[in-house]
C-alpha positions in Angstrom: -3.9 -15.9 -1.1 -2.4 -13.3 1.3 -2.6 -9.9 0.6 -1.4 -6.9 2.0 -3.2 -3.2 1.0 -2.2 0.2 1.1 -3.0 2.5 4.2 -5.4 4.7 2.2 -7.7 1.5 1.4 -10.4 0.9 4.0 -10.6 -2.4 6.1 -13.5 -3.1 8.0 -12.4 -2.6 12.0 -9.1 -1.2 11.3 -8.1 2.7 11.3 -7.0 4.0 8.1 -3.9 6.4 8.7 -3.4 7.8 5.1 0.1 7.9 6.1 -0.7 10.5 8.9 -1.1 9.8 12.6 -3.3 12.9 13.0 -5.9 11.4 10.7 -5.4 8.0 12.3 -6.0 9.3 15.6 -8.9 11.7 14.5 -11.1 9.3 12.6 -12.4 5.7 14.1 -12.1 2.1 12.8 -14.1 1.4 9.7 -17.5 0.1 9.7 -17.0 -1.7 6.5 -14.1 -2.6 4.4 -13.5 -0.8 0.6 -15.5 -2.2 -2.3 -12.3 -3.9 -3.6 -11.4 -5.3 -0.4 -14.8 -6.8 0.1 -14.4 -8.6 -3.2 -11.1 -9.9 -2.5 -12.4 -11.3 1.0 -15.4 -13.0 -0.8 -12.9 -14.4 -3.3 -11.0 -16.0 0.0 -8.2 -13.6 0.3 -6.9 -13.4 3.6 -5.6 -9.4 4.1 -2.5 -9.7 6.2 -2.0 -5.9 7.2 -1.9 -2.8 5.8 1.5 -1.2 4.1 2.8 2.2 4.6 2.0 5.3 2.5 3.4 8.9 2.4 0.8 11.2 3.9 -2.3 11.6 2.0 -0.6 9.7 -0.8 1.0 12.6 -2.2 4.7 12.4 -2.2 7.0 11.0 -4.8 10.2 11.1 -3.1 11.7 9.7 0.7 11.7 13.2 1.7 8.3 14.0 1.5 7.5 11.3 4.4 6.5 13.2 7.4 4.7 11.1 10.2 6.5 7.4 9.4 9.7 6.7 8.0 10.0 5.5 4.4 10.1 1.9 3.7 13.9 0.7 2.8 14.6 -0.6 -1.0 14.6 -4.2 -0.7 16.8 -4.4 -3.8 19.6 -3.1 -1.0 21.3 -1.3 -3.9 21.5 2.1 -1.9 21.3 4.4 -4.7 17.3 4.1 -5.5 14.8 5.8 -3.2 11.5 4.0 -3.9 9.1 6.8 -5.0 5.6 7.0 -4.9 3.0 6.7 -2.4 2.5 2.8 -3.1 6.0 2.5 -1.9 4.9 0.5 0.9 3.0 -2.3 -1.2 6.1 -2.6 -3.5 8.4 -2.9 -0.8 6.1 -5.8 0.7 5.8 -7.5 -2.4 9.4 -7.7 -2.8 10.7 -8.2 0.5 8.3 -10.9 2.0 7.6 -14.0 0.0 5.1 -15.2 2.2 2.8 -12.2 0.7 1.1 -13.0 -2.4 0.1 -9.8 -3.7 -0.7 -6.3 -2.6 -2.9 -3.6 -3.2 -1.8 -0.4 -4.1 -2.9 3.0 -5.8 -1.9 5.3 -8.8 1.8 5.7 -7.7 2.8 2.0 -8.0 4.7 2.2 -11.3 7.8 3.9 -10.0 8.0 1.5 -6.9 7.4 -1.6 -8.6 10.2 -0.6 -11.0 12.4 0.3 -8.7 11.9 -2.8 -6.4 11.7 -5.2 -9.3 8.4 -6.6 -8.7 5.8 -7.5 -11.0 2.8 -5.0 -11.7 -0.7 -5.8 -12.8 -2.9 -2.8 -13.2 -6.5 -3.7 -13.4 -8.7 -1.3 -14.8 -12.6 -0.4 -14.2 -14.4 -1.0 -17.8 -18.0 0.5 -18.0 -20.9 -1.3 -19.9 
């Protein structure tokens, strides 16, 4: 399974930018992957890359993007901006048929709706 991950999730050997060029320049490559990425890799997933996010995953609109341009809306209707910090994940899932899944964070509902992509929301359950 080919998976792209949002750029606020750590991947061993890759710099995490959280949408900020300054953050990416300041912090070194990660020594280990986030737990969710490690579990995906152990299950046989292939991480194909990282997806864009608004700076520090804190914005909802295209006008909130500072260091990088907001991803386009692959629906191509020209009317809806994607909204949410998981816009890059929703865009990748919608635009590239060779990506099987993407990993985003909390804002995934709005971008998924606006790009017409399927959303699955796994939850942590405490025993």
